[in-house]
N, C-alpha and C positions, 0 to 999 in steps of 0.2 A: 182343264185351266192351260192359259197360256203360258208359252216358255217366256225367259227373259227377251230371248233373240225375237221371238215375233212381235213381241210389246215393241222393242226397237225399230222392228221392219215396218211394222202399222204408224208408227210417229213417223219415219222418215218418209216413208210414202204420203203421210197427207198432211204436210207444214203449214196448212191453209188453218184446218181443226184446231192445230196446236198455237198459232200463233193468235187465231179469234178468242179459244176459250183463255189465255192469258192477257188480252185485252190488247196486247202490244203488237203492232205490225212488224211483219219481217222487213228485212232490209231493204230488199226491192218492193214494196209498197209502201215503205216509208218515201221513197223517191218518186213513187210514182203520184202519191197523195201530196207530195212536195209542188211537182209539176204542176199538176194541176189545180193547186194553190196557187200557184205563180201565173199562170194563162188566165184563170178568174179573174185574178185582181188588175188584168191588162186588158179585158173584154169592157169594150163601152156601154153602158146601162147595166150589165150584169153584176159590174162590180161594185157601184152604185151602195148595193143595202152594206157591203163589207168594208167600205171606205168609214161609212157611218160606225161601222161599228169600233173600228181603228179609232173614230175621232171620240165615241162615247168612251171609251175607255181612259183615253189621254184625258179626257176635262173629268172623268170621274178621280183618278190620279191625285190630278191637281186638286179636287174637294177633298178628296179623304187626308191627302200632305197637310192641306189647311186645318182641318179638325185635329189631327193628330197633331200638328205645334201650335193649338189652342186660338185658332181664327175660327171664323163663323162663314159660311157658305150662303151666297144670297140667291142666285138659280146658276142655271148653265143653260149657253144657247147654240144649238147644232145646226147648222145650214146644208144646203143640198150639196153643195162642193166638197164635202167633208171636212169643211173645219169646223172649230167649235169654239168657245170663250165659256171661262167661268169666273162668275162673278164672285167675291170674296172679300173679306175684311178679316185683319191680323193674321196669325201666324206667322213660321219663318220665312220669307220672299224665298230661298235660296233652296229650300226644301220644296216649295209649293212649286216655283219652277221647272226644276229639275224632276218632278215625281212625273210629268205629262208625259213624255217620251217613252219613260225606261219604266213608268208604270203601265202602259200599255204591251210593250216587249212582254213584261213578267207578267200581265193576263194573259197574253198569248199560248205564255209556256203552261200557266197554271190550268188553261182551257183544254190543251194538249193534256196533259199530265188527268184532267178527271174523266178524258177519254180512255185513259191505259185499266179505268177501273169500270169492268164489265159489268161487275153486281148492282154499280149503283150509278149506271149511264143515264139512268131517266132519273136520279135524284139531281143529276150535274145539269142536266137540262132545263130541271124545273128550278132549280137552286137559281142558275145565271137570267133565267125568264121572271123570278120573283125579284132579284135583284136589280133589272133593269123597271122595272114596272115600279118599285118601291123609289130608284132615282125620278121615276116620271109625278109621281107624286109629294115627293119631298122637291124636288128642285127645277122643275119645267113649269114654265111661265107661259109660253108663248105659245100658239097653234103650231109653227112649224116644226119648233121642237118636239112637241108633244109627239107630232104625228110621225114622227121619226123615230123618238124613242117606242111608240106601239108599234109600229113596222119592227124594229129588232126586236122585242118579246114575241113578238108571233115567229119571229126567226128563229128562236132557241123555243118555244112551247108546241106551233106546229107541227113538227116534228115529233112529237110524243105519240104522236097515231098511228107510227108505225110499229108494226108488230115486234120486227123483229133487232135485236139490240147490234148486231154486229154493222148495219146499215146505220144506225146513231152514232154507234163508235165512230164508223168511216167520217161522217157527214163533220161529229165535232171535232175530229183531230184536223179535216182540214178548215174549218172557220180558226183554230187555233193558230194554225201556220199560216194561214191568212191576215189574220190580225199581227203576226211579227214579221212580214213579209212589207205588212203596209206601214209599219213601226221601223222597219229598216229604212224604206223608202221614204219617209214623209222628211226627217230632218236634214235631206238633204236639198230641199228648197231655203232653208236659211242658209244658206251658204250666199253670200254678196247681198243681202238683207240688210237696209241700214235704219238700225234707231227702229225694230219691229222683232217680234218674234219671240218666244222664249229662248232662245241663245242669247240674243242683244240684254235682256231683261238681266239672265246672269252673269251676262260681263259688267252691267254697271255695278250690280251689287258684289262683285267679286273682284274685280278689275283681272279675271283670267279671260283671254279672248273668247270671242263668241264661238270660233272656230273649233277652238280647243271642246267644247261643249257637244258640238255635233259630234266629233270625232268620236265622243265620248258615248253619246248614247247609239250614233251607228255598231262601235263596239258592241254595247250591250244588247243592242238588238241580235246581233250576230251570234254571241255567247247563249242568248235563250233559243237561239236554235240549234247549235253544238248540243246544250242541254238536251233538246228535244231528239235528236241521233242518238246521242250518247245514252238516252233512254233505252233508245228502240234495242241500238250495239248491246248492251250491255244483256237485255233480254234474250238477246238472238243467244248470245255465247252460254246463258243458261240452258238455254232449249237443246245447244249442241253438244252440251253435256250429260243431258237424260236419258 
């Protein structure tokens, strides 16, 4: 039977195995995945499906906020450039307007969190794919939106053919980080827009300037990114204590 010293040395010489078994990446791997996520969001053509992903969670968040505040959702519409619309009636306009960018960042963090659950990684992919499929059935009306949502469902369901959970977890973490990065970048286009966009709608509803809401969304997305890092950092601290 190996001694405690031997077990400690084995763990120190194979940190990758420890990080993989816990489902949370090491600090260095996190920054590598964050860099990959950032670069992919900047690549032409390759980044398009992931812009759709952020747009989907943005409009989904509008829709859920509508339902939670007593309204009804007619349908959602997605466009190739990453824009989207949620058509609804009733509900609390302030919550509905705020939910879009906030919800996209929150979904990104939740996806990252799913990817740190190694035993449930396949369930996480399947759940996300099923969620996109359900959205398609309930709220997609035009062919373009249906095509985009089907592409997103395949983005989650196709990786299930992989046999190694490690690669599934890595790809899901990168997806989550890309959603957060896109949610961090998207509100900046609202600066200077007059009479349109969620920020201007909130300004009309609350009498608080549009730029304030943009800054809140930026801070929220940055905080979600920090929570991802904090999750990684805490797990790294726990591994060092073992």
